[in-house]
C-alpha positions in Angstrom: 11.2 -44.7 32.8 10.7 -47.7 29.8 9.5 -46.1 26.6 6.2 -47.4 25.6 7.1 -47.1 21.6 9.2 -44.4 20.0 7.6 -41.5 17.8 8.5 -38.5 15.3 6.6 -35.9 13.5 4.8 -35.7 10.6 4.9 -32.2 9.2 1.7 -31.1 11.0 3.5 -31.1 13.5 7.6 -30.0 13.0 7.3 -26.5 15.0 6.8 -28.7 18.2 9.1 -31.8 17.6 12.4 -31.5 15.1 11.8 -33.0 12.0 13.8 -36.2 11.8 14.3 -36.8 15.3 12.1 -39.9 16.7 11.3 -39.5 20.9 10.1 -41.5 23.0 6.8 -42.3 24.3 5.8 -42.3 27.6 2.3 -42.2 27.7 -1.3 -43.3 25.4 -4.7 -42.1 26.3 -6.6 -45.1 26.9 -8.3 -44.5 23.2 -5.2 -44.2 21.1 -5.8 -40.3 20.0 -3.1 -39.2 22.0 1.0 -39.7 22.7 2.8 -38.0 25.2 6.3 -38.2 23.9 9.6 -36.6 26.2 11.0 -33.9 24.6 13.8 -32.2 26.8 13.1 -33.9 29.7 9.3 -32.7 29.7 6.6 -34.4 28.6 4.9 -33.2 25.2 1.4 -34.5 24.0 0.3 -34.4 20.3 -2.5 -36.6 17.9 -1.2 -39.8 17.1 -2.7 -38.6 13.9 0.8 -36.2 13.8 3.4 -39.1 14.7 5.0 -41.6 13.1 5.3 -44.5 15.6 7.7 -47.7 15.9 8.6 -50.0 18.7 12.4 -49.7 18.4 14.5 -46.3 18.5 16.5 -45.7 15.3 19.9 -46.8 14.5 21.2 -45.1 11.6 21.3 -41.3 11.0 17.5 -39.6 9.3 18.3 -37.2 6.5 15.8 -34.4 6.2 15.7 -31.8 3.7 15.0 -28.4 3.2 12.7 -28.3 0.7 12.0 -24.4 0.7 14.3 -23.1 3.0 16.4 -20.7 2.1 19.6 -18.2 3.8 19.8 -14.8 2.7 23.5 -13.7 1.1 24.7 -10.8 -0.2 24.0 -12.2 -3.9 20.2 -13.4 -2.7 19.3 -16.0 -1.8 20.6 -20.0 -1.5 18.5 -22.9 -0.3 19.9 -24.2 3.1 21.5 -27.5 2.6 20.1 -31.2 4.0 20.7 -32.2 7.3 20.6 -35.6 9.6 19.4 -36.0 12.4 21.2 -38.0 15.3 19.7 -41.2 15.9 21.5 -41.4 19.5 21.3 -37.7 20.6 19.1 -35.9 17.9 21.3 -33.5 17.2 20.8 -31.7 13.9 24.1 -32.1 11.5 24.7 -30.2 7.9 26.5 -32.1 5.7 28.0 -32.8 2.2 27.1 -35.6 -0.5 26.3 -38.7 0.1 27.5 -40.4 3.1 26.9 -43.9 4.3 28.2 -43.6 7.8 28.3 -39.8 9.9 30.2 -38.9 13.3 28.4 -37.1 15.1 29.9 -34.1 16.4 27.6 -33.6 19.8 28.2 -37.7 20.9 30.8 -38.5 18.5 29.1 -41.7 17.7 29.1 -42.9 14.1 26.1 -44.9 12.6 24.7 -45.4 9.4 22.5 -43.3 7.2 19.2 -44.0 6.3 18.4 -43.1 2.8 15.5 -44.6 2.4 14.1 -43.1 5.6 14.8 -39.7 3.9 12.1 -36.7 5.7 
């Protein structure tokens, strides 16, 4: 199945699509208001206004900041760290510091980190 481009969620659809992950577009409605993306081998319809679209798949990790998300601990709550999304397999991965490259723990591929496109 060929891709008609790539789409990722804006904040309004983060419950349906993973933040920071790019999904292949497999169909577009004739009026262009809806795109269908492939998520875990199933089609998901989303409004075009709720996704960012690009022609090519990403080549670098996307950084996602977990703003406002807290982890309960014995001493209260601590903020969850940011994570990055693998451009190859869309796996989420926590990381420390400000790396220029990351190696995916799932697919084992190494890619640069796109700090200019933090989500």
